N, C-alpha and C positions, 0 to 999 in steps of 0.2 A: 504495499500500499503505500503511496507516495505521501510523504510529509508535508503537510500545509507550512507555507513560507509565508503567504501573505493572506492577511484577514480584512476583507473591505464590510464596514457595515454602512446603510444607507437608511436614512430617513425621508420625513415628508418633503423635504426641501427639493430633493431630486424629483419628485412627482409633480410637484408643485409648477414646476415650469413644462409640463406636459398640459396643464389646465385643472388639475386635481385641487380640491379644497384641503389647505392643511388644517391642523387640530390647535396648535397652540400659538399661533401669531395671532397678533392683534387683528380681528375681525374674523380668526378660524372659527371651526365648528363648535369648540367648547366656550367660545363668549357667546354662542346664539342658542345652546342648549345644555341643560345639567348633565353631565355624565352619569350623575347617580340616577338620572331617570330613563338612560338608555345603552349604559355601558356596563352594567354589572348584572351578574348571576340574580340578584335579588329583584332587580328591575324587570328583568324576564320573566321571573316568576311572578311578580306583583300586575304586571301589564304587558303582555306577550305581544299585543297587537301594536303598542306603540313602539317596541323596539324593532318587531318586524319592519314597521313601516319606516322608520329612520335608515336601517341598512337596505331597504326595497330600494331608497331614496339615492343611496351611496351606489348601489349596484347599477341601476338605471344610469347613473352619472358615468361609470365606469364603461359602459357599453356604448356610449354617445362616440360616434364615428371620428369626431374632433378630439378626442382623447387618445393620444398614440405616445408610443417609446420618443424618447427626445436623444439628442447627440449623446448625453451623458450614459444613458442607458446601453445605447448601442457601442459606446467605448468600452464599458465593462463586461460586454460580450466579446467583444475583441480580445480583452485581456484573458478573458476566462479559455478562449480558445488559445491563446498563446502559453497560458502557464497550466491550463490542465488542472489535475486534481491538488496541486499545491496552491492553489486560489480557494479560497472559503469565501463566498459571497452571502453574507447575512443582511437581511433587511427587516426593519421595523413596520414597513410598508403592507398593507393588505392587499392591495393590487397587483396586477399581472404584468405590469409595463416592462419589467426585467426579462420575463420569458418572452412577452412579445418583440422586445428588442434583440432577441437572439442568447439571452442567457439559459444554459440547460439545468445548473444544479445551484437552486436559489434555497438558502433556509430562510424560509419565514416566521420568524420567531414570534409574531403576534396574529399568526393565522391568515387566511385566504379569503377573501370576500367572495371568491366564485366559488365557493365550496361551502356545504352545509354537513351539519354534524347530527344523529340522531340522538337524542337524550334516551331513546329507549335502549337501541341495540349499538350505541357507539360508533355505527358507522358512519364514515366521513366521504361524502359523494361529491361529483362535480354538481355546481348549482349555479345557472346564470340568470334565473328567472326571480319573480318575487316570491316570498316566503309568506305563508296564511296558515291560518288554522286548519284549512283543509290540505294542506300540501302533505303527501305522503313521502315516508321514506321509501326508496328503491331497493331497499334492502329487507326490512322487515314489514312493509307497508302499512306502518300504524300512520295514522293521520295527525297532524298537529304536534309532533314531537320535533320537528327540526329545526334547528337554529343556525344563525351564522357561525361558520367555522372561524370566528375571530375570538382572540385573547382579550376578554373583558378584565375591567379593573377587579382586582381580588384573585384572579388565576394567574397560573404561573406559563410564562412564556414556554414557547416551545424549542427544543433541541439544545437547551442550555448546557448539558454535558457534553455535548459535541462541539459548542462553540467554545467554552472555557478548555476543553482539551486543545484545539486548535490555538487559542491565543495563548496558551502556556508554554506551546514550541515555535511560535512564529517569529519571523524576523522583520515583517512590516506589518504596522495597523493602519488603517486609513478610514477615518469617518467623514461621510460626505452626507451633509444638508440634515443634520440633526441637531436638536435643540440642546441635547448634554445634558437635559434634567430629569429624563426618566430612566429609572433603574429597573433592572440590571445591566441595561444597554448602555448606561451613564458610566458604569465602572469596568467596560470593556478596556477602555485605555489604560487603566491602572493596571489591570491584570496584565496587559501585553507590555507595559513599560516594565513590570516586576520581571518579566522573562527575558527583558533586554532588547525588545523591539525598537524599531525606530518607528516613532508615531507621527502621523501628519492629519491635520484636520481642514478638509475643503468645504467651506460653508460660505454662504452668501455674507453674513457677520460674523462676529464672535459669538461661540454658544457657550452654555453656561460653565462648560467645561474646557475651554480653550486653552487655560493656563497649564492644562495637564499634557498637553500636546509637545512635543520636540519641536514641532513645525506647524505652522498655521498658514493658510493660502486663503483670501476672502475674494468671493465674486461669484458668478453664477456657475452651477454645477455644468451646464452646457457649454462653459468655456472651460472651466478649470479642470473638469475631468477628463476629455479629451486631451487636453494638453499633458496633464500628468501621465495618462497611458501612453503617451507618444515617446515622451521621455523616457519611462520606465523599459519601454520595449527597445529602445535604442541604447540602454544600456545605463540611464540616468535614473533618476528618482523622485 
């Protein structure tokens, strides 16, 4: 098995340049709705219709033909093609823009909007349409038991063991378009630094954790990421 040498973490900033709403920026999703009402297990138990409506709207936005991968997504796909299994691409985003941009192995630590999970049989299935009380699980056929396959507040992100194992042995960690304020992802730079990795932040503006990085570069992801990938593939960094 090829050891992971480069870990890349992406956040909402990379998808924002494709037209998707962010969560924590001024005017973002969490300034328009209380997370306790739509993004917790308790909210789903209390008012599943409201939670489903919130994620149905987000799923419809992602299906909009105007929402397409951008130059940053495509650059990371080029990097994966060049580095193969020595690259681990981790995203906090629940969209599929990395995959549509050409990346094949993406760790969605916060889940995927185009998947649903059955609370009855635990099956995870592809799902691009709206969810409601009449939606039936393709595996067990029970209605009303499908929920968005996203990690809500209070739930444990996916693949943490794989991510931290990669961070403990990597030589390079790059954070792209993240707020630096949401754990455990905000702690990845510390884990990489402890392993002796070079750390780089590519962000529109300084994140909450910028001071923890060895190097920071600020500007649009669509400009910074392709330029960084080009330098890296040419032997720079």
